[in-house]
C-alpha positions in Angstrom: 7.7 6.7 54.6 6.4 8.4 57.5 8.4 9.7 60.5 6.9 8.9 64.2 6.2 12.8 65.0 7.7 12.7 68.3 9.4 9.9 70.9 8.8 11.9 74.7 10.4 10.4 77.4 7.8 9.0 80.1 7.8 7.0 83.6 6.1 3.8 82.3 6.5 0.3 83.6 7.8 -1.4 80.0 10.2 -0.5 78.1 10.6 -1.2 74.0 12.1 -4.6 73.2 13.6 -5.6 70.1 10.9 -7.1 68.1 7.9 -5.6 69.1 5.3 -3.6 67.0 3.2 -0.6 68.1 0.4 0.8 66.0 -0.8 4.3 65.9 -4.6 4.2 66.5 -5.3 7.4 64.4 -3.6 7.1 61.0 -2.6 3.3 60.7 1.0 4.0 60.7 2.9 0.7 62.5 7.1 0.6 64.1 9.2 -2.3 64.7 11.4 -1.8 67.5 14.8 -3.2 65.6 17.0 -2.3 68.8 16.5 -1.5 72.4 17.8 2.1 73.1 19.5 1.0 76.2 18.2 4.4 78.1 17.3 4.3 81.7 13.9 6.1 81.3 11.4 4.2 79.2 10.4 5.8 76.1 6.7 6.6 74.7 6.5 6.6 70.8 4.1 9.0 69.7 2.6 9.9 66.3 -0.8 11.7 65.4 -0.2 13.2 69.2 -1.2 10.2 71.0 0.8 6.8 72.7 1.2 4.7 69.9 -0.7 0.9 71.1 1.5 -2.6 71.0 -0.2 -4.8 68.5 0.8 -8.3 68.0 
């Protein structure tokens, strides 16, 4: 099981929502958000030093 390289705080418009899926465009690792964090600032998921992209 791989770990997400890091989670960085960055001001972005959309926040992570429960059930959303994200994928790394480099290694292909995919994650699903199980629980919202409740942070006031949006978070960005990083893997392989790049932002993970939302998938359907």
